[in-house]
DSSP file (Angstrom, degrees, kcal/mol; ACC not computed):
  #  RESIDUE AA STRUCTURE BP1 BP2  ACC     N-H-->O    O-->H-N    N-H-->O    O-->H-N    TCO  KAPPA ALPHA  PHI   PSI    X-CA   Y-CA   Z-CA
    1    1 A M              0   0    0      0, 0.0     2,-0.1     0, 0.0     0, 0.0   0.000 360.0 360.0 360.0 124.8   -3.4  -23.8   27.5
    2    2 A D     >  -     0   0    0      1,-0.1     4,-2.0     0, 0.0     5,-0.2  -0.389 360.0 -92.5-102.4-177.9   -4.8  -23.9   31.0
    3    3 A E  H  > S+     0   0    0      1,-0.2     4,-2.4     2,-0.2     5,-0.2   0.842 124.2  57.5 -65.0 -32.3   -5.6  -21.2   33.6
    4    4 A D  H  > S+     0   0    0      2,-0.2     4,-2.0     1,-0.2    -1,-0.2   0.915 105.7  50.0 -63.3 -41.5   -2.1  -21.6   35.2
    5    5 A D  H  > S+     0   0    0      2,-0.2     4,-2.3     1,-0.2    -2,-0.2   0.928 111.5  49.7 -56.1 -47.3   -0.5  -20.8   31.8
    6    6 A L  H  X S+     0   0    0     -4,-2.0     4,-2.7     1,-0.2    -2,-0.2   0.883 109.4  51.6 -60.0 -39.4   -2.8  -17.7   31.5
    7    7 A R  H  X S+     0   0    0     -4,-2.4     4,-2.0     2,-0.2    -1,-0.2   0.874 108.8  50.4 -66.1 -36.7   -1.9  -16.6   35.0
    8    8 A Q  H  X S+     0   0    0     -4,-2.0     4,-1.6     2,-0.2    -2,-0.2   0.900 112.5  45.5 -68.1 -40.8    1.8  -16.9   34.2
    9    9 A I  H  X S+     0   0    0     -4,-2.3     4,-2.2     1,-0.2    -2,-0.2   0.922 111.8  53.1 -64.2 -44.0    1.4  -14.8   31.0
   10   10 A E  H  X S+     0   0    0     -4,-2.7     4,-3.0     1,-0.2    -2,-0.2   0.854 105.2  54.7 -59.7 -37.3   -0.7  -12.3   32.9
   11   11 A A  H  X S+     0   0    0     -4,-2.0     4,-1.7     2,-0.2    -1,-0.2   0.897 108.5  49.1 -64.5 -39.7    2.1  -12.0   35.6
   12   12 A R  H  X S+     0   0    0     -4,-1.6     4,-1.0     2,-0.2    -2,-0.2   0.902 111.4  48.9 -68.5 -39.1    4.5  -11.1   32.8
   13   13 A V  H >< S+     0   0    0     -4,-2.2     3,-0.9     1,-0.2    -2,-0.2   0.957 111.1  50.3 -58.0 -50.7    2.1   -8.5   31.4
   14   14 A D  H 3< S+     0   0    0     -4,-3.0    -1,-0.2     1,-0.3    -2,-0.2   0.810 108.3  53.0 -64.3 -28.8    1.6   -7.0   34.8
   15   15 A A  H 3< S+     0   0    0     -4,-1.7    -1,-0.3    -5,-0.2    -2,-0.2   0.729  96.1  85.0 -76.5 -20.9    5.4   -6.8   35.4
   16   16 A A  S << S-     0   0    0     -4,-1.0     3,-0.1    -3,-0.9    -3,-0.0  -0.315  98.7 -78.3 -79.4 163.4    6.0   -4.9   32.2
   17   17 A S        -     0   0    0      1,-0.1    -1,-0.1    -2,-0.1    24,-0.1  -0.330  59.9 -98.0 -57.7 140.4    5.7   -1.2   31.8
   18   18 A P        -     0   0    0      0, 0.0    22,-1.4     0, 0.0    28,-0.1  -0.150  60.6 -78.0 -60.3 157.2    2.0   -0.1   31.5
   19   19 A G  S    S+     0   0    0     47,-0.2     2,-0.1    20,-0.1    20,-0.1  -0.344  84.5  71.7 -95.8 179.6    0.7    0.5   28.0
   20   20 A P        -     0   0    0      0, 0.0     2,-0.4     0, 0.0    44,-0.1   0.522  55.4-166.6 -80.8 159.3    0.0    1.5   25.5
   21   21 A W        -     0   0    0     42,-0.5     2,-0.5    -2,-0.1    18,-0.2  -0.860   7.1-152.4-105.1 145.3    3.4    1.2   23.9
   22   22 A T  E     -A   38   0A   0     16,-2.5    16,-3.2    -2,-0.4     2,-0.5  -0.973   6.8-139.6-124.7 129.8    4.0    3.0   20.6
   23   23 A S  E     -A   37   0A   0     -2,-0.5     2,-0.6    14,-0.2    14,-0.2  -0.743  16.0-169.0 -88.2 123.0    6.4    1.9   17.9
   24   24 A W  E     -A   36   0A   0     12,-3.0    12,-2.3    -2,-0.5     2,-0.5  -0.951   5.1-163.2-115.4 111.6    8.3    4.8   16.3
   25   25 A I    >>> -     0   0    0     -2,-0.6     4,-3.1    10,-0.2     3,-1.6  -0.815  23.7-118.7 -98.2 123.2   10.2    3.7   13.1
   26   26 A E  B 345S+c   30   0B   0     -2,-0.5     5,-0.2     1,-0.3     9,-0.1  -0.397 101.0  14.3 -60.1 133.0   12.9    6.1   11.8
   27   27 A G  T 345S+     0   0    0      3,-3.2    -1,-0.3     1,-0.1     4,-0.1   0.137 128.6  55.5  85.7 -19.7   12.0    7.3    8.4
   28   28 A R  T <45S+     0   0    0     -3,-1.6    -2,-0.2     2,-0.3    -1,-0.1   0.785 124.2  13.2-104.2 -45.2    8.4    6.1    8.7
   29   29 A D  T  <5S-     0   0    0     -4,-3.1     2,-0.3     1,-0.3    -3,-0.2   0.648 133.4  -4.8-109.5 -23.3    7.1    7.8   11.8
   30   30 A H  B   < -c   26   0B   0     -5,-1.2    -3,-3.2     3,-0.1    -1,-0.3  -0.976  47.2-142.5-163.9 168.7    9.8   10.4   12.5
   31   31 A T  S    S+     0   0    0     -2,-0.3    -5,-0.1    -5,-0.2     3,-0.0  -0.300  70.8  98.0-135.0  48.1   13.2   11.6   11.2
   32   32 A A  S    S-     0   0    0      2,-0.2     2,-0.4     0, 0.0    -1,-0.1  -0.012  93.4 -52.0-129.6  31.1   15.0   12.5   14.4
   33   33 A G  S    S-     0   0    0     -3,-0.1     2,-0.2     0, 0.0    -3,-0.1  -0.966  89.4  -7.7 145.3-129.3   17.2    9.6   15.3
   34   34 A S        -     0   0    0     -2,-0.4     2,-0.2     1,-0.1    -2,-0.2  -0.528  66.9 -93.1-106.7 171.0   16.7    5.9   15.8
   35   35 A S        +     0   0    0     -2,-0.2     2,-0.3    16,-0.2    16,-0.3  -0.560  55.0 157.2 -77.6 150.9   13.7    3.6   15.9
   36   36 A F  E     -A   24   0A   0    -12,-2.3   -12,-3.0    -2,-0.2     2,-0.5  -0.978  42.9-113.8-162.9 165.9   12.3    2.9   19.3
   37   37 A I  E     -AB  23  49A   0     12,-2.5    12,-2.8    -2,-0.3     2,-0.5  -0.976  28.4-146.0-108.9 123.0    9.3    1.8   21.4
   38   38 A E  E     -AB  22  48A   0    -16,-3.2   -16,-2.5    -2,-0.5     2,-0.2  -0.768  19.8-167.4 -88.7 128.5    7.8    4.5   23.6
   39   39 A T  E     -     0   0A   0      8,-0.8     7,-2.8    -2,-0.5     2,-0.3  -0.590  12.2-128.5-106.2 174.6    6.4    3.1   26.9
   40   40 A R  E     - B   0  45A   0    -22,-1.4     2,-0.3     5,-0.3     5,-0.2  -0.849  17.2-168.2-120.1 157.8    4.2    4.7   29.5
   41   41 A S  E >   - B   0  44A   0      3,-3.9     3,-1.2    -2,-0.3     5,-0.1  -0.800  45.4 -93.2-131.8 177.6    4.6    4.9   33.2
   42   42 A A  T 3  S+     0   0    0     -2,-0.3     3,-0.1     1,-0.3     4,-0.0   0.807 128.5  49.3 -64.1 -26.9    2.2    5.9   36.0
   43   43 A E  T 3  S-     0   0    0      1,-0.2     2,-0.4     2,-0.1    -1,-0.3   0.538 125.3 -93.8 -88.4  -7.4    3.7    9.5   35.7
   44   44 A G  E <  S+B   41   0A   0     -3,-1.2    -3,-3.9     0, 0.0     2,-0.2  -0.982  93.9  33.8 134.7-130.4    3.3    9.7   31.9
   45   45 A R  E    S-B   40   0A   0     -2,-0.4    -5,-0.3    -5,-0.2    -2,-0.1  -0.437  70.3-162.2 -70.2 135.2    5.9    8.8   29.3
   46   46 A G  E     -     0   0A   0     -7,-2.8    -7,-0.2     1,-0.2    -5,-0.1  -0.168  35.8 -51.1 -99.9-161.7    8.2    5.9   30.4
   47   47 A D  E     -     0   0A   0     -7,-0.2    -8,-0.8    -9,-0.1     2,-0.3  -0.408  56.2-119.7 -71.2 148.0   11.6    4.7   29.2
   48   48 A D  E     -B   38   0A   0    -10,-0.2     2,-0.6    -2,-0.1   -10,-0.2  -0.666  18.0-139.3 -86.7 146.5   12.1    4.1   25.6
   49   49 A I  E     -B   37   0A   0    -12,-2.8   -12,-2.5    -2,-0.3     2,-0.5  -0.936  15.7-164.7-106.5 120.1   13.0    0.6   24.3
   50   50 A E        -     0   0    0     -2,-0.6     2,-0.4   -14,-0.2   -14,-0.1  -0.922   3.6-161.0-109.1 129.9   15.6    0.5   21.6
   51   51 A L        -     0   0    0     -2,-0.5     2,-0.5   -16,-0.3   -16,-0.2  -0.859   6.8-147.5-111.8 137.1   16.1   -2.7   19.7
   52   52 A L  S    S+     0   0    0     -2,-0.4     3,-0.1     1,-0.2    -2,-0.0  -0.909  82.1   5.3-100.8 129.1   19.1   -3.6   17.6
   53   53 A G  S    S+     0   0    0     -2,-0.5     2,-0.3     1,-0.3    -1,-0.2   0.477  91.0 137.1  84.5   2.5   18.6   -5.7   14.5
   54   54 A A        -     0   0    0     -3,-0.1    -1,-0.3     1,-0.1     2,-0.1  -0.600  50.3-129.3 -84.6 142.5   14.8   -5.7   14.7
   55   55 A S     >  -     0   0    0     -2,-0.3     4,-2.6     1,-0.1     5,-0.2  -0.417  28.5-106.5 -77.2 164.5   12.8   -5.3   11.6
   56   56 A S  H  > S+     0   0    0      1,-0.2     4,-2.6     2,-0.2     5,-0.2   0.896 122.7  51.8 -57.5 -41.3   10.1   -2.7   11.5
   57   57 A A  H  > S+     0   0    0      2,-0.2     4,-2.3     1,-0.2    -1,-0.2   0.883 109.4  49.4 -61.0 -39.5    7.5   -5.6   11.6
   58   58 A D  H  > S+     0   0    0      2,-0.2     4,-2.5     1,-0.2    -2,-0.2   0.921 111.9  48.2 -68.6 -41.0    9.2   -7.1   14.6
   59   59 A Q  H  X S+     0   0    0     -4,-2.6     4,-2.6     2,-0.2     5,-0.2   0.933 112.3  48.5 -61.5 -48.2    9.2   -3.8   16.4
   60   60 A D  H  X S+     0   0    0     -4,-2.6     4,-2.5     1,-0.2    -1,-0.2   0.902 110.7  51.9 -56.7 -44.3    5.6   -3.1   15.6
   61   61 A F  H  X S+     0   0    0     -4,-2.3     4,-1.9     2,-0.2    -2,-0.2   0.921 110.1  48.4 -63.7 -44.7    4.6   -6.6   16.8
   62   62 A I  H  X S+     0   0    0     -4,-2.5     4,-0.7     2,-0.2    -2,-0.2   0.924 112.6  47.5 -62.6 -43.2    6.4   -6.1   20.1
   63   63 A A  H >< S+     0   0    0     -4,-2.6     3,-0.8     1,-0.2   -42,-0.5   0.925 113.6  47.8 -61.8 -43.6    4.9   -2.7   20.8
   64   64 A A  H >X S+     0   0    0     -4,-2.5     4,-3.0     1,-0.2     3,-1.2   0.786  98.1  70.6 -67.3 -27.8    1.4   -4.1   19.9
   65   65 A A  H 3X S+     0   0    0     -4,-1.9     4,-2.5     1,-0.3    -1,-0.2   0.818  85.2  69.0 -63.3 -28.9    1.8   -7.1   22.1
   66   66 A R  H << S+     0   0    0     -3,-0.8    -1,-0.3    -4,-0.7    -2,-0.2   0.836 116.5  22.6 -57.8 -34.6    1.6   -4.9   25.2
   67   67 A S  H <> S+     0   0    0     -3,-1.2     4,-1.5    -4,-0.4    -2,-0.2   0.747 121.9  58.3 -98.7 -34.1   -2.2   -4.3   24.4
   68   68 A D  H  X S+     0   0    0     -4,-3.0     4,-2.4     1,-0.2    -3,-0.2   0.911 101.0  54.3 -69.1 -40.2   -2.9   -7.4   22.3
   69   69 A I  H  X S+     0   0    0     -4,-2.5     4,-2.4     1,-0.2     5,-0.2   0.931 108.3  46.8 -65.9 -46.2   -1.9   -9.9   25.0
   70   70 A P  H  > S+     0   0    0      0, 0.0     4,-2.2     0, 0.0    -1,-0.2   0.910 113.3  51.2 -59.7 -36.9   -4.2   -8.6   27.8
   71   71 A A  H  X S+     0   0    0     -4,-1.5     4,-2.1     1,-0.2    -2,-0.2   0.904 110.1  48.7 -66.2 -39.7   -7.0   -8.5   25.3
   72   72 A L  H  X S+     0   0    0     -4,-2.4     4,-2.4     2,-0.2    -1,-0.2   0.892 111.2  50.1 -65.8 -39.7   -6.3  -12.1   24.2
   73   73 A I  H  X S+     0   0    0     -4,-2.4     4,-2.3     2,-0.2    -2,-0.2   0.919 110.7  49.3 -62.3 -43.8   -6.3  -13.3   27.8
   74   74 A A  H  X S+     0   0    0     -4,-2.2     4,-2.4    -5,-0.2    -2,-0.2   0.889 112.5  48.4 -62.6 -41.4   -9.6  -11.5   28.5
   75   75 A E  H  X S+     0   0    0     -4,-2.1     4,-2.9     2,-0.2     5,-0.2   0.896 108.7  52.2 -68.2 -41.0  -11.1  -13.2   25.3
   76   76 A V  H  X S+     0   0    0     -4,-2.4     4,-2.5     1,-0.2    -2,-0.2   0.946 112.9  46.1 -61.1 -47.2   -9.9  -16.7   26.3
   77   77 A R  H  X S+     0   0    0     -4,-2.3     4,-2.6     2,-0.2    -2,-0.2   0.910 112.0  51.0 -62.0 -41.5  -11.5  -16.2   29.7
   78   78 A R  H  X S+     0   0    0     -4,-2.4     4,-2.5     1,-0.2    -2,-0.2   0.943 112.7  45.3 -60.5 -46.3  -14.7  -14.9   28.3
   79   79 A L  H  X S+     0   0    0     -4,-2.9     4,-2.2     2,-0.2    -1,-0.2   0.893 112.6  50.8 -67.8 -36.7  -15.0  -17.8   25.9
   80   80 A R  H  X S+     0   0    0     -4,-2.5     4,-2.5    -5,-0.2    -1,-0.2   0.912 111.3  48.8 -64.4 -42.8  -14.1  -20.3   28.6
   81   81 A N  H  X S+     0   0    0     -4,-2.6     4,-2.1     2,-0.2    -2,-0.2   0.894 110.2  51.2 -64.7 -39.7  -16.8  -18.8   30.8
   82   82 A L  H  X S+     0   0    0     -4,-2.5     4,-1.1     2,-0.2    -2,-0.2   0.902 110.6  49.0 -63.2 -40.6  -19.3  -18.9   28.0
   83   83 A M  H  X S+     0   0    0     -4,-2.2     4,-0.8     1,-0.2     3,-0.4   0.902 110.1  51.6 -65.0 -41.7  -18.5  -22.6   27.4
   84   84 A D  H  < S+     0   0    0     -4,-2.5     3,-0.4     1,-0.2    -2,-0.2   0.877 111.1  47.1 -62.8 -37.5  -18.9  -23.3   31.2
   85   85 A T  H  < S+     0   0    0     -4,-2.1    -1,-0.2     1,-0.2    -2,-0.2   0.683 113.8  47.1 -77.5 -18.3  -22.3  -21.6   31.3
   86   86 A T  H  <        0   0    0     -4,-1.1    -1,-0.2    -3,-0.4    -2,-0.2   0.456 360.0 360.0-103.0  -4.9  -23.7  -23.4   28.2
   87   87 A S     <        0   0    0     -4,-0.8    -2,-0.2    -3,-0.4    -1,-0.1   0.472 360.0 360.0-105.8 360.0  -22.5  -26.9   29.1
């Protein structure tokens, strides 16, 4: 994966609703309707994302990816910088 790949991933991250996203699973986290992912916006709570056919694990993964992917990009860049300064 090169820097161009990271920039493309980062562009998709930047285009998505700001985080954090929270996974709410019916019967596990609440009992008032369906399972959904709560997003954030600049004003506060954003639009909910409702998924059809997703398992609880899939929904949790999607919600966590909003925070996990930027952290992974930062770590890749940190490690590359470290490698560049030590070689």
